[in-house]
KEKE-3310 file (N, C-alpha, C; in steps of 0.2 Angstrom, whole numbers, plus 5000, padded with zeros to 4 digits):
npx = (5016:5016:5031:5032:5023:5030:5042:5037:5032:5044:5051:5043:5044:5058:5058:5050:5059:5069:5063:5056:5064:5071:5060:5055:5066:5065:5052:5056:5066:5058:5050:5059:5063:5051:5050:5061:5058:5047:5053:5061:5052:5046:5057:5064)
npy = (5097:5083:5080:5087:5079:5067:5070:5073:5061:5053:5060:5057:5043:5042:5048:5039:5028:5032:5034:5022:5011:5014:5014:5001:4995:5000:4994:4980:4980:4983:4972:4962:4966:4963:4949:4945:4949:4940:4928:4929:4930:4917:4909:4912)
npz = (4896:4898:4900:4912:4920:4920:4926:4939:4942:4942:4952:4963:4963:4966:4979:4986:4984:4993:5005:5008:5011:5024:5032:5031:5037:5050:5053:5053:5063:5074:5074:5076:5089:5096:5094:5100:5113:5115:5115:5126:5136:5135:5137:5151)
capx = (5012:5019:5037:5031:5020:5035:5046:5034:5032:5051:5052:5039:5048:5064:5057:5048:5065:5073:5059:5053:5069:5072:5053:5055:5071:5061:5048:5060:5069:5053:5048:5064:5062:5045:5051:5066:5054:5043:5058:5064:5046:5045:5063:5067)
capy = (5094:5076:5080:5089:5073:5062:5073:5072:5053:5051:5063:5053:5037:5043:5049:5032:5024:5034:5034:5016:5006:5015:5012:4993:4993:5001:4988:4974:4981:4982:4965:4958:4967:4959:4942:4943:4949:4934:4922:4930:4928:4910:4906:4917)
capz = (4901:4899:4903:4919:4924:4920:4931:4945:4943:4944:4959:4968:4963:4970:4986:4989:4985:4998:5011:5010:5014:5031:5035:5032:5042:5057:5055:5054:5069:5080:5074:5079:5096:5099:5094:5106:5119:5116:5116:5133:5140:5135:5141:5155)
cpx = (5015:5026:5036:5028:5026:5040:5043:5034:5039:5053:5049:5042:5054:5063:5055:5054:5069:5070:5057:5058:5070:5065:5053:5061:5068:5057:5051:5063:5064:5050:5053:5064:5057:5046:5056:5063:5050:5047:5060:5058:5045:5051:5067:5074)
cpy = (5087:5076:5082:5083:5068:5064:5072:5065:5051:5054:5059:5046:5037:5044:5043:5028:5026:5034:5027:5011:5008:5013:5005:4991:4994:4996:4982:4975:4980:4975:4961:4959:4963:4952:4940:4944:4943:4928:4923:4928:4920:4906:4911:4915)
cpz = (4903:4902:4911:4923:4925:4926:4938:4947:4946:4951:4964:4969:4967:4977:4989:4989:4991:5005:5013:5014:5022:5035:5036:5037:5049:5058:5057:5061:5075:5080:5077:5087:5099:5099:5099:5112:5121:5118:5124:5138:5140:5138:5145:5158)
residu = (MET:LEU:PRO:GLN:ASN:ARG:LYS:ASP:TYR:MET:THR:ILE:HIS:ALA:ALA:ALA:PHE:TYR:VAL:LEU:PRO:PRO:ALA:PHE:ASP:VAL:VAL:ASN:PHE:TYR:GLN:GLY:ARG:PHE:VAL:SER:LEU:ARG:ILE:ARG:ARG:ARG:HIS:PRO)
# end
């Protein structure tokens, strides 16, 4: 029971390790687009 739970935990941890960085990249990309749009609106 314990090794299975540990395996599941490591699998979830690995999945989060592979899934979260691209999600943060997407968030940063969209934040950068919004910031650039704001700068373009301020300084046409």
